[in-house]
N, C-alpha and C positions, 0 to 999 in steps of 0.2 A: 154245887156248880157244876152244869152241864159241861164238859172239859172240850175242846173241840181244836184236835192240833191241825192248824190251818194250813200251811208251809210246810209242802211236803213234794216228792221227787220220784218220779219214777222213768221206765225205762222209756217213755211215751220223750222224755227229754233227758236228762245226765243222769236220771237216779238210779243203783244198780236191785230196783227191786219192782215186782212186777206191782199193781194195787193190788191182786188179790193178797200178795205176803204181807202188804202197810193193813190190809182190814183183819190180816186174822192179828196179828200184833194189839193192832184196836181193841180188835172185841174182847179180847182177854184183859185186856185194861180198864173197860171199859167205857172209852173214849169212841167221837166222833171225830169224821175224816173228813178235810176238805185237799183234792188232787188240786196242786198250782205247779204245775209244768210251768217250764224258760219258754217263753215265745218267742219270734223270730230271729229268732237263735236259738244254736244248739243240731234241734232237729226238725223243730217246728219256723220255715220261713215263712210263709206264708197264710192266706185268709183260712183257704182253701181244706192246708195240713189241719188247722185251730180247729174247724169247723167237724174236723173228721175226727180230732181228739175231742172237740168237744160227746161227739157224737157217740163212741166207743164210752165214756165216763155212767152214759147214761143205763146203761145195765148193770149199776153200781149204784151202793147204799153211800153216798156223796157227793157231798156241794163240789161243786164245778166249777174248778178256778183258775190262773192263769200268776205268773209273775212274771213280771215286764218291766223294763233295764229304764229309768228314769235317765229322762231327754230322749226316746223314743216316743216323738208325739202320735203314739199313736190312731188312729183315726174306726176307729170300730167300728162295723157293716152292723145293720139294726138286726140282722139274724146273728150274726156270734155274742152280741153284749144281748140280746132275746135267749139265751143258752146259758150266759156267764152269770154263774152266783157271785161272785167276785173277783175283784182283780185285785195282786198284790204288785206293790212297783218298787226299785231298791235301787241303789245306787248297784252302778256295776263295772263305770267308767268314768275318767276325768280328763279336761281339756288339759295344759300344761298350759307355760309361760309363750307359746309360742300358738296357744290353740291347736294345739295336737293330740288325737281326744286319744284314749289312752284305757284296754284295757285294766279288770282290778285281777282276772281272774288266778295267777301265781298267787299273790298277796292272801284270794280267801282259799285257794288249797293251805296254803303254808298255816294263814291261822287256824284251819278247821281240823289240822293232823292229817290232810293230805298227802302231801308234798314232805322233804327235808329242809329246804330252802326256798328263799323271795331275792332279789335282787331289787333293791329301791332304784326308780327309774326316774325320780325327780330331786331336784333340790331340795332341805330337806328350809332348807329359806321361803321356798316360795308354797308351802303347805298352807299357807294364812288363803294366800291366792287362790292356791287350787279350791277352799275349800269356803271362797267367797262365791269362785265358781259353780262350785255345789250348790249351795242355796239357791243358787239366780238359776239353776236347768228346774231343781226341785219347783220353784217360783212358775216357770213356764210347763212344765208336766204338769202340774195341780190346777191349772187357768186352761188349758189345753186338751184331754183325756182322763174314762175313769180312771182315778184310781181312788179304791175301799182300804187299802191301807199301806202302812210305809214300813218296809221289810226292812229289819238289821242294821236301822241309820247312824249307828254309831260304828258302824263295823267299818271303819277305813284308817287307814296308816296313818293320814295327815291328826286327825282327831284324835288316835292315841298317842303320837308325841307333842299335842300340845296341849294332854288333857290336867285339866286345873287349874289350869291358865283361867285370866278378866274375861281373853277371847272366847277360852272355846264357853268360859259360861253367856257369855253374849250369841253366841250362837247358836247353842241351845235354844235358850229363849226365840232367836229369829227361829226357828226351824219346828218348834211346838206353835207360836205362832201362828205359821204357816199351817199346823194344822189343824190347826182348832178354825181357821179361818175355810178351813173348805173341805173341814168333817172327815177328815181318815185319820185309821186309824195309827197307834204306835204300834208296832209287834214286838212285844219279851219275847227273845229265839231260846230256845234252848240247845241249840249247836254253837252260838256266838258266845251265851251266856252273857247277854247286852238287849239293853241299853244297862249302867250299871243304877244302881239305888237312887240315888240325887237327880241322878237326871229324869226318873219314874217318880219323882219327891216333884215336881220341877211341872212335869204331869198332872198329875193329881190335881194341880193348885187350875186345871183348865178343860174344858167342856174338851177333851180326850177323850175318846172310848182305845180298850188296849184289849191285842189279839196275840192268842197262844200259834208258834211254829217251833217243832221241831228243826226244819229247816233241812230234813232227812235227804242224803247223798246214799248216803251206802245203808244197807241192813240195819248195821250195830246200834243205828243211828235210831232205826224209825219208832217216836210216839217216845224219843228223850225230853220230856218237858219239867224235868227237875229243876230245876229253876226257873223258869215262868212260875211254878203251881208255887214253888216255897217262898218265890218274891211275891208273890198276889199274897201269901199268907201273911209273910213277912211284915209287907205294909199294909195290910187289910185295906186291900182294893176290890170294893164293895161286885157284886156279880150288875149291878147296873152299871158296871163300868168299862163291859166288857162288853166287845166285838160280837154282836150277831147276824146272821144273814140275811138280812129284810126279803 
């Protein structure tokens, strides 16, 4: 199987490695690489900045991607769409019960081991409400803008607090149905070691593809695909089920 790490971050956004450094590691492992820096946040907040970023990637033997936020209904220009090989969208925010938008940056930093603590900013009793809102936002995003890959889709504190409940089983089925309907691939993440095997077994029963991503932000995370590759092997996911750049 051709191994392609499609979820990587560089100095172009919030990673601490250059494209050259990522390619050096990838070449040593025999992997192909896609660069998917964050857009409309971090350092790239305008279309002109994104276009400049994509133009710079032209000099490297990489697939050119971006990671956008679910809920930002990006209207890509034809010029940018012509330069992009793929778009990852991931949930980075949620709306609480008074419709206040909150970023999950502290949670992600804590979950990834990049920070020592995380303070919960919502009531545990609101987890179902928030997850319902996330499903609705994912639906609208899939309908309104280009999404090729859904990134780290179960890396959510609300999901973790309700794991193995009947509610989560239903939520997962609804999410996977959306991905199947809109032909959006599910990412298997090296950084987060998610989704879990039960979720992926459900996905295997549907017409859904899978992608690999280290989601590296630190140099020691570059091309860390141990979890995705072992999961693919353990679940016997065929190469025909893997997302490829069209």
